[in-house]
py3Dmol code that shows the C-alpha trace and the ligand (Angstrom):
import py3Dmol

protein = """\
ATOM      1  CA  UNK A   1      -0.708   4.000   1.536  1.00  0.00           C
ATOM      2  CA  UNK A   2       2.749   2.468   1.255  1.00  0.00           C
ATOM      3  CA  UNK A   3       3.350   3.879  -2.199  1.00  0.00           C
ATOM      4  CA  UNK A   4       2.565   7.560  -1.760  1.00  0.00           C
ATOM      5  CA  UNK A   5       6.157   8.652  -2.465  1.00  0.00           C
ATOM      6  CA  UNK A   6       6.643   6.506  -5.556  1.00  0.00           C
ATOM      7  CA  UNK A   7       6.278   8.511  -8.755  1.00  0.00           C
ATOM      8  CA  UNK A   8       7.906   6.228 -11.330  1.00  0.00           C
ATOM      9  CA  UNK A   9       7.526   2.531 -12.083  1.00  0.00           C
ATOM     10  CA  UNK A  10       9.621   0.568 -14.554  1.00  0.00           C
ATOM     11  CA  UNK A  11       7.434  -1.428 -16.968  1.00  0.00           C
ATOM     12  CA  UNK A  12       8.680  -3.521 -19.848  1.00  0.00           C
ATOM     13  CA  UNK A  13      11.701  -1.381 -20.616  1.00  0.00           C
ATOM     14  CA  UNK A  14      10.838   2.123 -19.509  1.00  0.00           C
ATOM     15  CA  UNK A  15      10.032   4.241 -16.482  1.00  0.00           C
ATOM     16  CA  UNK A  16       6.387   5.331 -16.575  1.00  0.00           C
ATOM     17  CA  UNK A  17       4.455   7.593 -14.175  1.00  0.00           C
ATOM     18  CA  UNK A  18       2.738   5.765 -11.296  1.00  0.00           C
ATOM     19  CA  UNK A  19      -0.758   6.199 -12.745  1.00  0.00           C
ATOM     20  CA  UNK A  20       0.222   4.556 -16.026  1.00  0.00           C
ATOM     21  CA  UNK A  21       1.723   1.452 -14.417  1.00  0.00           C
ATOM     22  CA  UNK A  22      -1.379  -0.713 -14.856  1.00  0.00           C
ATOM     23  CA  UNK A  23      -2.088  -4.308 -15.900  1.00  0.00           C
ATOM     24  CA  UNK A  24      -5.236  -5.542 -17.648  1.00  0.00           C
ATOM     25  CA  UNK A  25      -7.794  -7.497 -15.616  1.00  0.00           C
ATOM     26  CA  UNK A  26      -7.459 -10.364 -18.105  1.00  0.00           C
ATOM     27  CA  UNK A  27      -3.779 -10.895 -17.225  1.00  0.00           C
ATOM     28  CA  UNK A  28      -3.081 -14.570 -16.564  1.00  0.00           C
ATOM     29  CA  UNK A  29      -1.095 -13.738 -13.418  1.00  0.00           C
ATOM     30  CA  UNK A  30      -4.062 -12.042 -11.778  1.00  0.00           C
ATOM     31  CA  UNK A  31      -6.198 -15.152 -12.150  1.00  0.00           C
ATOM     32  CA  UNK A  32      -3.673 -17.873 -11.431  1.00  0.00           C
ATOM     33  CA  UNK A  33      -0.692 -16.256  -9.682  1.00  0.00           C
ATOM     34  CA  UNK A  34       1.578 -17.041 -12.637  1.00  0.00           C
ATOM     35  CA  UNK A  35       4.440 -14.726 -11.842  1.00  0.00           C
ATOM     36  CA  UNK A  36       7.734 -14.626  -9.993  1.00  0.00           C
ATOM     37  CA  UNK A  37       9.191 -11.811  -7.999  1.00  0.00           C
ATOM     38  CA  UNK A  38      12.048 -10.621  -5.802  1.00  0.00           C
ATOM     39  CA  UNK A  39      12.261  -8.562  -2.660  1.00  0.00           C
ATOM     40  CA  UNK A  40      15.443  -6.501  -2.481  1.00  0.00           C
ATOM     41  CA  UNK A  41      16.561  -3.613  -0.296  1.00  0.00           C
ATOM     42  CA  UNK A  42      18.537  -0.534  -1.189  1.00  0.00           C
ATOM     43  CA  UNK A  43      20.421   1.123   1.693  1.00  0.00           C
ATOM     44  CA  UNK A  44      21.952   4.514   2.146  1.00  0.00           C
ATOM     45  CA  UNK A  45      25.731   4.247   2.618  1.00  0.00           C
ATOM     46  CA  UNK A  46      28.401   6.918   3.040  1.00  0.00           C
ATOM     47  CA  UNK A  47      29.032   6.559  -0.700  1.00  0.00           C
ATOM     48  CA  UNK A  48      25.392   6.925  -1.710  1.00  0.00           C
ATOM     49  CA  UNK A  49      22.558   4.434  -2.034  1.00  0.00           C
ATOM     50  CA  UNK A  50      23.508   0.829  -2.783  1.00  0.00           C
ATOM     51  CA  UNK A  51      21.423  -2.234  -3.616  1.00  0.00           C
ATOM     52  CA  UNK A  52      22.135  -5.151  -1.297  1.00  0.00           C
ATOM     53  CA  UNK A  53      23.037  -8.563  -2.804  1.00  0.00           C
ATOM     54  CA  UNK A  54      21.684  -7.498  -6.185  1.00  0.00           C
ATOM     55  CA  UNK A  55      23.421 -10.301  -8.106  1.00  0.00           C
ATOM     56  CA  UNK A  56      22.086 -13.010  -5.790  1.00  0.00           C
ATOM     57  CA  UNK A  57      18.547 -11.627  -6.064  1.00  0.00           C
ATOM     58  CA  UNK A  58      18.715 -11.461  -9.863  1.00  0.00           C
ATOM     59  CA  UNK A  59      20.047 -15.043  -9.963  1.00  0.00           C
ATOM     60  CA  UNK A  60      17.128 -16.233  -7.859  1.00  0.00           C
ATOM     61  CA  UNK A  61      14.680 -14.203  -9.980  1.00  0.00           C
ATOM     62  CA  UNK A  62      15.919 -16.036 -13.048  1.00  0.00           C
ATOM     63  CA  UNK A  63      15.828 -19.430 -11.324  1.00  0.00           C
ATOM     64  CA  UNK A  64      12.255 -18.805 -10.127  1.00  0.00           C
ATOM     65  CA  UNK A  65      11.201 -17.922 -13.681  1.00  0.00           C
ATOM     66  CA  UNK A  66      12.922 -21.021 -14.998  1.00  0.00           C
ATOM     67  CA  UNK A  67      10.979 -23.214 -12.555  1.00  0.00           C
ATOM     68  CA  UNK A  68       7.776 -21.958 -14.242  1.00  0.00           C
ATOM     69  CA  UNK A  69       9.101 -22.138 -17.822  1.00  0.00           C
ATOM     70  CA  UNK A  70       9.214 -18.379 -18.080  1.00  0.00           C
ATOM     71  CA  UNK A  71      12.049 -16.663 -19.902  1.00  0.00           C
ATOM     72  CA  UNK A  72      12.540 -13.131 -18.593  1.00  0.00           C
ATOM     73  CA  UNK A  73      13.116 -11.004 -21.705  1.00  0.00           C
ATOM     74  CA  UNK A  74      15.862  -8.878 -20.077  1.00  0.00           C
ATOM     75  CA  UNK A  75      19.409  -9.808 -19.086  1.00  0.00           C
ATOM     76  CA  UNK A  76      20.578  -9.586 -15.497  1.00  0.00           C
ATOM     77  CA  UNK A  77      22.639  -6.531 -16.352  1.00  0.00           C
ATOM     78  CA  UNK A  78      19.604  -4.870 -18.019  1.00  0.00           C
ATOM     79  CA  UNK A  79      17.603  -5.524 -14.853  1.00  0.00           C
ATOM     80  CA  UNK A  80      20.395  -4.271 -12.583  1.00  0.00           C
ATOM     81  CA  UNK A  81      20.474  -1.059 -14.563  1.00  0.00           C
ATOM     82  CA  UNK A  82      16.683  -0.779 -14.591  1.00  0.00           C
ATOM     83  CA  UNK A  83      16.541  -1.227 -10.799  1.00  0.00           C
ATOM     84  CA  UNK A  84      19.143   1.471 -10.222  1.00  0.00           C
ATOM     85  CA  UNK A  85      17.410   3.819 -12.651  1.00  0.00           C
ATOM     86  CA  UNK A  86      14.069   3.343 -10.969  1.00  0.00           C
ATOM     87  CA  UNK A  87      15.525   4.047  -7.526  1.00  0.00           C
ATOM     88  CA  UNK A  88      17.346   7.141  -8.789  1.00  0.00           C
ATOM     89  CA  UNK A  89      14.370   8.405 -10.811  1.00  0.00           C
ATOM     90  CA  UNK A  90      12.223   8.290  -7.659  1.00  0.00           C
ATOM     91  CA  UNK A  91      14.963  10.008  -5.650  1.00  0.00           C
ATOM     92  CA  UNK A  92      15.081   7.240  -3.021  1.00  0.00           C
ATOM     93  CA  UNK A  93      18.037   6.297  -0.875  1.00  0.00           C
ATOM     94  CA  UNK A  94      16.670   3.645   1.500  1.00  0.00           C
ATOM     95  CA  UNK A  95      13.932   1.644  -0.170  1.00  0.00           C
ATOM     96  CA  UNK A  96      12.517  -1.750  -0.982  1.00  0.00           C
ATOM     97  CA  UNK A  97      12.728  -2.997  -4.560  1.00  0.00           C
ATOM     98  CA  UNK A  98      10.177  -5.382  -6.066  1.00  0.00           C
ATOM     99  CA  UNK A  99      10.972  -6.745  -9.518  1.00  0.00           C
ATOM    100  CA  UNK A 100       8.112  -8.899 -10.793  1.00  0.00           C
ATOM    101  CA  UNK A 101       7.803 -10.933 -13.966  1.00  0.00           C
ATOM    102  CA  UNK A 102       4.361 -12.216 -14.796  1.00  0.00           C
ATOM    103  CA  UNK A 103       2.202 -13.756 -17.483  1.00  0.00           C
ATOM    104  CA  UNK A 104       0.203 -11.019 -19.146  1.00  0.00           C
ATOM    105  CA  UNK A 105      -2.992 -11.043 -21.163  1.00  0.00           C
ATOM    106  CA  UNK A 106      -3.741 -13.392 -24.059  1.00  0.00           C
ATOM    107  CA  UNK A 107      -5.861 -16.300 -22.831  1.00  0.00           C
ATOM    108  CA  UNK A 108      -6.950 -17.828 -19.565  1.00  0.00           C
ATOM    109  CA  UNK A 109      -6.032 -21.383 -20.457  1.00  0.00           C
ATOM    110  CA  UNK A 110      -4.126 -22.775 -17.538  1.00  0.00           C
ATOM    111  CA  UNK A 111      -1.154 -23.409 -19.796  1.00  0.00           C
ATOM    112  CA  UNK A 112       0.166 -19.877 -20.227  1.00  0.00           C
ATOM    113  CA  UNK A 113       2.092 -20.514 -23.467  1.00  0.00           C
ATOM    114  CA  UNK A 114       0.395 -17.679 -25.355  1.00  0.00           C
ATOM    115  CA  UNK A 115       0.671 -15.137 -22.539  1.00  0.00           C
ATOM    116  CA  UNK A 116       3.527 -12.637 -22.790  1.00  0.00           C
ATOM    117  CA  UNK A 117       6.155 -12.565 -20.045  1.00  0.00           C
ATOM    118  CA  UNK A 118       6.077  -9.017 -18.735  1.00  0.00           C
ATOM    119  CA  UNK A 119       8.416  -7.337 -16.259  1.00  0.00           C
ATOM    120  CA  UNK A 120       7.933  -4.476 -13.818  1.00  0.00           C
ATOM    121  CA  UNK A 121       9.986  -2.931 -11.054  1.00  0.00           C
ATOM    122  CA  UNK A 122       8.321  -1.170  -8.168  1.00  0.00           C
ATOM    123  CA  UNK A 123      10.286   0.709  -5.492  1.00  0.00           C
ATOM    124  CA  UNK A 124       9.042   2.292  -2.276  1.00  0.00           C
ATOM    125  CA  UNK A 125      10.304   3.227   1.166  1.00  0.00           C
ATOM    126  CA  UNK A 126       9.458   0.367   3.510  1.00  0.00           C
ATOM    127  CA  UNK A 127      10.288   0.400   7.210  1.00  0.00           C
ATOM    128  CA  UNK A 128      10.972  -2.657   9.337  1.00  0.00           C
ATOM    129  CA  UNK A 129       8.582  -5.382   8.191  1.00  0.00           C
ATOM    130  CA  UNK A 130       7.935  -6.718  11.689  1.00  0.00           C
ATOM    131  CA  UNK A 131       7.958  -3.243  13.245  1.00  0.00           C
ATOM    132  CA  UNK A 132       8.660  -3.056  16.974  1.00  0.00           C
ATOM    133  CA  UNK A 133       9.284  -6.808  17.147  1.00  0.00           C
ATOM    134  CA  UNK A 134      12.645  -6.113  15.492  1.00  0.00           C
ATOM    135  CA  UNK A 135      13.873  -4.621  18.780  1.00  0.00           C
ATOM    136  CA  UNK A 136      11.741  -6.211  21.480  1.00  0.00           C
ATOM    137  CA  UNK A 137      11.540  -9.686  19.901  1.00  0.00           C
ATOM    138  CA  UNK A 138       8.711 -11.365  18.017  1.00  0.00           C
ATOM    139  CA  UNK A 139       5.929 -13.343  19.667  1.00  0.00           C
ATOM    140  CA  UNK A 140       5.111 -15.990  17.134  1.00  0.00           C
ATOM    141  CA  UNK A 141       2.713 -18.883  16.713  1.00  0.00           C
ATOM    142  CA  UNK A 142       3.018 -22.243  15.040  1.00  0.00           C
ATOM    143  CA  UNK A 143       0.664 -21.990  12.106  1.00  0.00           C
ATOM    144  CA  UNK A 144      -2.155 -24.417  11.530  1.00  0.00           C
ATOM    145  CA  UNK A 145      -1.233 -24.140   7.861  1.00  0.00           C
ATOM    146  CA  UNK A 146       1.619 -26.366   6.754  1.00  0.00           C
ATOM    147  CA  UNK A 147       4.289 -25.221   4.338  1.00  0.00           C
ATOM    148  CA  UNK A 148       3.766 -26.968   0.996  1.00  0.00           C
ATOM    149  CA  UNK A 149       6.423 -29.476   0.065  1.00  0.00           C
ATOM    150  CA  UNK A 150       8.716 -29.448  -2.957  1.00  0.00           C
ATOM    151  CA  UNK A 151       6.629 -32.259  -4.467  1.00  0.00           C
ATOM    152  CA  UNK A 152       3.709 -29.805  -4.599  1.00  0.00           C
ATOM    153  CA  UNK A 153       5.468 -26.655  -5.776  1.00  0.00           C
ATOM    154  CA  UNK A 154       9.101 -25.651  -6.263  1.00  0.00           C
ATOM    155  CA  UNK A 155       9.757 -24.372  -2.746  1.00  0.00           C
ATOM    156  CA  UNK A 156      12.988 -22.631  -3.722  1.00  0.00           C
ATOM    157  CA  UNK A 157      11.153 -20.484  -6.295  1.00  0.00           C
ATOM    158  CA  UNK A 158       9.719 -17.134  -5.262  1.00  0.00           C
ATOM    159  CA  UNK A 159       6.481 -17.358  -7.215  1.00  0.00           C
ATOM    160  CA  UNK A 160       3.381 -15.193  -6.792  1.00  0.00           C
ATOM    161  CA  UNK A 161       0.763 -17.944  -6.338  1.00  0.00           C
ATOM    162  CA  UNK A 162       2.919 -19.769  -3.821  1.00  0.00           C
ATOM    163  CA  UNK A 163       2.406 -16.864  -1.440  1.00  0.00           C
ATOM    164  CA  UNK A 164      -1.230 -17.795  -0.809  1.00  0.00           C
ATOM    165  CA  UNK A 165       0.204 -20.271   1.698  1.00  0.00           C
ATOM    166  CA  UNK A 166       2.067 -17.445   3.463  1.00  0.00           C
ATOM    167  CA  UNK A 167      -0.992 -15.162   3.335  1.00  0.00           C
ATOM    168  CA  UNK A 168      -3.142 -17.757   5.118  1.00  0.00           C
ATOM    169  CA  UNK A 169      -0.507 -18.219   7.805  1.00  0.00           C
ATOM    170  CA  UNK A 170       0.074 -14.459   8.260  1.00  0.00           C
ATOM    171  CA  UNK A 171      -3.671 -13.743   8.541  1.00  0.00           C
ATOM    172  CA  UNK A 172      -4.169 -16.509  11.052  1.00  0.00           C
ATOM    173  CA  UNK A 173      -1.227 -15.352  13.206  1.00  0.00           C
ATOM    174  CA  UNK A 174      -2.413 -11.754  13.174  1.00  0.00           C
ATOM    175  CA  UNK A 175      -6.026 -12.706  13.975  1.00  0.00           C
ATOM    176  CA  UNK A 176      -4.721 -14.549  17.015  1.00  0.00           C
ATOM    177  CA  UNK A 177      -2.632 -11.562  18.160  1.00  0.00           C
ATOM    178  CA  UNK A 178       0.846 -12.777  17.185  1.00  0.00           C
ATOM    179  CA  UNK A 179       3.594 -10.912  15.354  1.00  0.00           C
ATOM    180  CA  UNK A 180       4.304 -13.677  12.857  1.00  0.00           C
ATOM    181  CA  UNK A 181       3.595 -17.313  11.976  1.00  0.00           C
ATOM    182  CA  UNK A 182       6.051 -20.179  11.807  1.00  0.00           C
ATOM    183  CA  UNK A 183       5.039 -22.933   9.405  1.00  0.00           C
ATOM    184  CA  UNK A 184       5.966 -26.584   9.848  1.00  0.00           C
ATOM    185  CA  UNK A 185       6.660 -28.712   6.787  1.00  0.00           C
ATOM    186  CA  UNK A 186       4.765 -31.883   5.877  1.00  0.00           C
ATOM    187  CA  UNK A 187       7.185 -33.929   8.008  1.00  0.00           C
ATOM    188  CA  UNK A 188       6.241 -31.829  11.032  1.00  0.00           C
ATOM    189  CA  UNK A 189       9.681 -30.188  11.184  1.00  0.00           C
ATOM    190  CA  UNK A 190      10.312 -26.434  11.142  1.00  0.00           C
ATOM    191  CA  UNK A 191       9.987 -24.837   7.730  1.00  0.00           C
ATOM    192  CA  UNK A 192       9.966 -21.028   7.905  1.00  0.00           C
ATOM    193  CA  UNK A 193       8.056 -17.888   8.747  1.00  0.00           C
ATOM    194  CA  UNK A 194       5.487 -16.541   6.286  1.00  0.00           C
ATOM    195  CA  UNK A 195       8.272 -14.384   4.828  1.00  0.00           C
ATOM    196  CA  UNK A 196      11.422 -15.289   6.783  1.00  0.00           C
ATOM    197  CA  UNK A 197      13.896 -18.091   7.393  1.00  0.00           C
ATOM    198  CA  UNK A 198      14.644 -19.269  10.917  1.00  0.00           C
ATOM    199  CA  UNK A 199      17.850 -19.707  12.926  1.00  0.00           C
ATOM    200  CA  UNK A 200      18.325 -21.208  16.385  1.00  0.00           C
ATOM    201  CA  UNK A 201      21.230 -20.703  18.772  1.00  0.00           C
ATOM    202  CA  UNK A 202      22.185 -23.569  21.048  1.00  0.00           C
ATOM    203  CA  UNK A 203      25.384 -23.852  23.122  1.00  0.00           C
ATOM    204  CA  UNK A 204      26.940 -21.043  21.073  1.00  0.00           C
ATOM    205  CA  UNK A 205      26.240 -22.798  17.759  1.00  0.00           C
ATOM    206  CA  UNK A 206      23.974 -21.499  15.002  1.00  0.00           C
ATOM    207  CA  UNK A 207      21.463 -23.978  13.609  1.00  0.00           C
ATOM    208  CA  UNK A 208      19.316 -23.559  10.535  1.00  0.00           C
ATOM    209  CA  UNK A 209      17.378 -25.837   8.242  1.00  0.00           C
ATOM    210  CA  UNK A 210      17.967 -26.317   4.532  1.00  0.00           C
ATOM    211  CA  UNK A 211      16.761 -27.106   1.074  1.00  0.00           C
ATOM    212  CA  UNK A 212      15.046 -30.390   2.001  1.00  0.00           C
ATOM    213  CA  UNK A 213      12.885 -28.692   4.661  1.00  0.00           C
ATOM    214  CA  UNK A 214      10.661 -26.886   2.119  1.00  0.00           C
ATOM    215  CA  UNK A 215      12.134 -23.430   2.591  1.00  0.00           C
ATOM    216  CA  UNK A 216      12.931 -20.570   0.306  1.00  0.00           C
ATOM    217  CA  UNK A 217      16.722 -20.349   0.333  1.00  0.00           C
ATOM    218  CA  UNK A 218      16.888 -16.843   1.686  1.00  0.00           C
ATOM    219  CA  UNK A 219      19.631 -14.442   0.720  1.00  0.00           C
ATOM    220  CA  UNK A 220      19.649 -12.940   4.223  1.00  0.00           C
ATOM    221  CA  UNK A 221      20.026 -16.522   5.523  1.00  0.00           C
ATOM    222  CA  UNK A 222      23.079 -16.870   3.278  1.00  0.00           C
ATOM    223  CA  UNK A 223      24.506 -13.575   4.630  1.00  0.00           C
ATOM    224  CA  UNK A 224      23.995 -14.671   8.236  1.00  0.00           C
ATOM    225  CA  UNK A 225      25.701 -18.030   7.594  1.00  0.00           C
ATOM    226  CA  UNK A 226      28.690 -16.158   6.126  1.00  0.00           C
ATOM    227  CA  UNK A 227      28.832 -13.559   8.896  1.00  0.00           C
ATOM    228  CA  UNK A 228      28.610 -16.194  11.656  1.00  0.00           C
ATOM    229  CA  UNK A 229      31.234 -18.405   9.985  1.00  0.00           C
ATOM    230  CA  UNK A 230      33.545 -15.390   9.656  1.00  0.00           C
ATOM    231  CA  UNK A 231      33.067 -14.783  13.396  1.00  0.00           C
ATOM    232  CA  UNK A 232      34.357 -18.313  13.940  1.00  0.00           C
ATOM    233  CA  UNK A 233      30.965 -19.586  15.081  1.00  0.00           C
ATOM    234  CA  UNK A 234      29.895 -23.093  14.212  1.00  0.00           C
ATOM    235  CA  UNK A 235      26.927 -23.166  11.820  1.00  0.00           C
ATOM    236  CA  UNK A 236      25.015 -26.403  11.297  1.00  0.00           C
ATOM    237  CA  UNK A 237      22.422 -26.958   8.564  1.00  0.00           C
ATOM    238  CA  UNK A 238      19.976 -29.768   9.274  1.00  0.00           C
ATOM    239  CA  UNK A 239      16.270 -30.380   9.829  1.00  0.00           C
ATOM    240  CA  UNK A 240      15.002 -28.800  13.043  1.00  0.00           C
ATOM    241  CA  UNK A 241      12.110 -29.904  15.233  1.00  0.00           C
ATOM    242  CA  UNK A 242       9.724 -27.895  17.344  1.00  0.00           C
ATOM    243  CA  UNK A 243      11.552 -29.324  20.359  1.00  0.00           C
ATOM    244  CA  UNK A 244      14.838 -27.931  18.996  1.00  0.00           C
ATOM    245  CA  UNK A 245      13.169 -24.527  18.848  1.00  0.00           C
ATOM    246  CA  UNK A 246      11.692 -24.724  22.340  1.00  0.00           C
ATOM    247  CA  UNK A 247      15.010 -25.964  23.800  1.00  0.00           C
ATOM    248  CA  UNK A 248      17.086 -23.314  22.035  1.00  0.00           C
ATOM    249  CA  UNK A 249      18.872 -20.501  23.875  1.00  0.00           C
ATOM    250  CA  UNK A 250      17.906 -17.990  21.191  1.00  0.00           C
ATOM    251  CA  UNK A 251      16.018 -17.949  17.912  1.00  0.00           C
ATOM    252  CA  UNK A 252      15.661 -15.389  15.177  1.00  0.00           C
ATOM    253  CA  UNK A 253      14.096 -14.788  11.765  1.00  0.00           C
ATOM    254  CA  UNK A 254      15.934 -13.499   8.707  1.00  0.00           C
ATOM    255  CA  UNK A 255      14.569 -11.939   5.529  1.00  0.00           C
ATOM    256  CA  UNK A 256      15.075  -8.976   3.248  1.00  0.00           C
ATOM    257  CA  UNK A 257      11.967  -7.157   4.465  1.00  0.00           C
ATOM    258  CA  UNK A 258      12.306  -8.231   8.124  1.00  0.00           C
ATOM    259  CA  UNK A 259      16.155  -8.216   8.237  1.00  0.00           C
ATOM    260  CA  UNK A 260      17.178  -9.942  11.538  1.00  0.00           C
ATOM    261  CA  UNK A 261      14.414 -10.273  14.127  1.00  0.00           C
ATOM    262  CA  UNK A 262      14.691 -12.015  17.518  1.00  0.00           C
ATOM    263  CA  UNK A 263      12.013 -14.599  18.341  1.00  0.00           C
ATOM    264  CA  UNK A 264      11.307 -14.382  22.046  1.00  0.00           C
ATOM    265  CA  UNK A 265       8.056 -16.355  22.447  1.00  0.00           C
ATOM    266  CA  UNK A 266       6.377 -19.246  20.671  1.00  0.00           C
ATOM    267  CA  UNK A 267       2.677 -19.666  21.458  1.00  0.00           C
ATOM    268  CA  UNK A 268       3.184 -17.933  24.788  1.00  0.00           C
ATOM    269  CA  UNK A 269       6.248 -19.967  25.800  1.00  0.00           C
ATOM    270  CA  UNK A 270       9.528 -18.152  26.174  1.00  0.00           C
ATOM    271  CA  UNK A 271      12.618 -18.954  24.150  1.00  0.00           C
ATOM    272  CA  UNK A 272      15.624 -18.790  26.509  1.00  0.00           C
ATOM    273  CA  UNK A 273      14.948 -16.017  29.000  1.00  0.00           C
ATOM    274  CA  UNK A 274      12.308 -14.417  26.775  1.00  0.00           C
ATOM    275  CA  UNK A 275      14.608 -11.558  25.734  1.00  0.00           C
ATOM    276  CA  UNK A 276      16.574 -11.030  22.502  1.00  0.00           C
ATOM    277  CA  UNK A 277      19.816 -12.955  23.122  1.00  0.00           C
ATOM    278  CA  UNK A 278      23.469 -11.865  22.721  1.00  0.00           C
ATOM    279  CA  UNK A 279      24.180 -13.889  19.557  1.00  0.00           C
ATOM    280  CA  UNK A 280      21.057 -12.510  17.887  1.00  0.00           C
ATOM    281  CA  UNK A 281      22.058  -8.985  18.884  1.00  0.00           C
ATOM    282  CA  UNK A 282      25.565  -9.505  17.488  1.00  0.00           C
ATOM    283  CA  UNK A 283      24.204 -10.726  14.152  1.00  0.00           C
ATOM    284  CA  UNK A 284      21.678  -7.867  14.063  1.00  0.00           C
ATOM    285  CA  UNK A 285      24.421  -5.308  14.702  1.00  0.00           C
ATOM    286  CA  UNK A 286      26.831  -6.702  12.123  1.00  0.00           C
ATOM    287  CA  UNK A 287      24.074  -7.085   9.529  1.00  0.00           C
ATOM    288  CA  UNK A 288      23.130  -3.462   9.986  1.00  0.00           C
ATOM    289  CA  UNK A 289      26.794  -2.392   9.630  1.00  0.00           C
ATOM    290  CA  UNK A 290      27.122  -4.515   6.500  1.00  0.00           C
ATOM    291  CA  UNK A 291      24.035  -3.095   4.790  1.00  0.00           C
ATOM    292  CA  UNK A 292      25.084   0.463   5.653  1.00  0.00           C
ATOM    293  CA  UNK A 293      28.508  -0.161   4.095  1.00  0.00           C
ATOM    294  CA  UNK A 294      30.312   0.208   7.447  1.00  0.00           C
ATOM    295  CA  UNK A 295      31.948  -3.221   7.266  1.00  0.00           C
ATOM    296  CA  UNK A 296      34.569  -3.318   4.527  1.00  0.00           C
ATOM    297  CA  UNK A 297      34.705  -7.144   4.521  1.00  0.00           C
ATOM    298  CA  UNK A 298      31.323  -7.309   2.824  1.00  0.00           C
ATOM    299  CA  UNK A 299      31.539  -4.298   0.496  1.00  0.00           C
ATOM    300  CA  UNK A 300      31.113  -6.600  -2.507  1.00  0.00           C
ATOM    301  CA  UNK A 301      27.525  -7.237  -1.385  1.00  0.00           C
ATOM    302  CA  UNK A 302      26.614  -3.621  -2.110  1.00  0.00           C
ATOM    303  CA  UNK A 303      25.896  -2.486  -5.652  1.00  0.00           C
ATOM    304  CA  UNK A 304      26.081   1.325  -5.821  1.00  0.00           C
ATOM    305  CA  UNK A 305      23.029   2.816  -7.522  1.00  0.00           C
ATOM    306  CA  UNK A 306      25.247   5.388  -9.235  1.00  0.00           C
ATOM    307  CA  UNK A 307      27.288   2.614 -10.888  1.00  0.00           C
ATOM    308  CA  UNK A 308      24.428   1.445 -13.113  1.00  0.00           C
ATOM    309  CA  UNK A 309      22.371   4.550 -13.448  1.00  0.00           C
ATOM    310  CA  UNK A 310      21.798   6.106 -16.816  1.00  0.00           C
ATOM    311  CA  UNK A 311      21.058   9.803 -16.631  1.00  0.00           C
ATOM    312  CA  UNK A 312      17.720  10.981 -17.910  1.00  0.00           C
ATOM    313  CA  UNK A 313      17.410  14.098 -19.963  1.00  0.00           C
TER     314      UNK A 313
END
"""
ligand_1 = """\
16
PMP
N 11.043 -17.412 3.209
C 10.019 -16.805 2.582
C 8.746 -17.561 2.389
C 10.152 -15.494 2.126
O 9.128 -14.887 1.501
C 11.361 -14.812 2.342
C 11.496 -13.387 1.870
N 11.947 -13.328 0.548
C 12.409 -15.477 2.985
C 12.209 -16.781 3.406
C 13.728 -14.813 3.201
O 14.393 -14.650 1.975
P 15.389 -13.432 1.717
O 16.349 -13.422 2.856
O 16.045 -13.771 0.423
O 14.577 -12.209 1.645
"""
view = py3Dmol.view(width=600, height=400)
view.addModel(protein, "pdb")
view.setStyle({"model": 0}, {"cartoon": {"style": "trace"}})
view.addModel(ligand_1, "xyz")
view.setStyle({"model": 1}, {"stick": {}})
view.zoomTo()
view.show()
């Protein structure tokens, strides 16, 4: 089980033991997916554990809630402190952090107006999401499931029920022996992986799609755009076709859980020479330096756990 080392969970204002961190079966979110969440990583640095891009994640958490008319009953600074406390209380250094805000129990009317907005924070050590593919490159498939469009659901919100689309795509890819799925949007252009954004490299330029392509605006995507621009690379944001992907020299996925993962094959066809390419490797290396606090240019992206931690008696 992924959670065997987690002893404390933050629920509605306090850290409770794992066994007490339960939700009633009548909770609205269980039935209808009415919740929003974040996926954040905490990394060990030479100055202690630090939460990566905490402000950006808390901004997106709030924006996701807003898209569903939920008001999270804690400020961003309360949540920052709660996240750091939960990490420290569990004694973790490198871990994944999952804040979730969801509609609790009151009625099962579709309109959740009477259901309380509850908040929990779960932390656990989580290795590389795509495992060995992180080094060797991912063999992916174009999903038969399309990514829903922003006329169907707010694509930039990270909402629980929206992930049923990703679950279908991930199951299908795995059943067919692939590492990950890539979903096309309703226009037939590239959207994203089931839990990652996509970048292509062509003629030394970085290409990625944007808001209008039905993607979650990933925070790792934002980091990679900044890192590449700071390297003096050209970064273009525009819709991308399957042909763009197949003609690219390199391709890679980005995401908090996955980090930076080369894509080396799409439905059995190689991208470039079928090996992780030099630009992908450069971005992977710098990203890993940045998250470990070894690159002073991006220190502001790291929020030290000790800075917000209250000490428990
Ligand atoms: N797209 C989807 C559908 C995701 O679930 C994720 C992971 N949160 C991403 C993209 C990447 O976003 P981020 O870099 O903020 O983790």
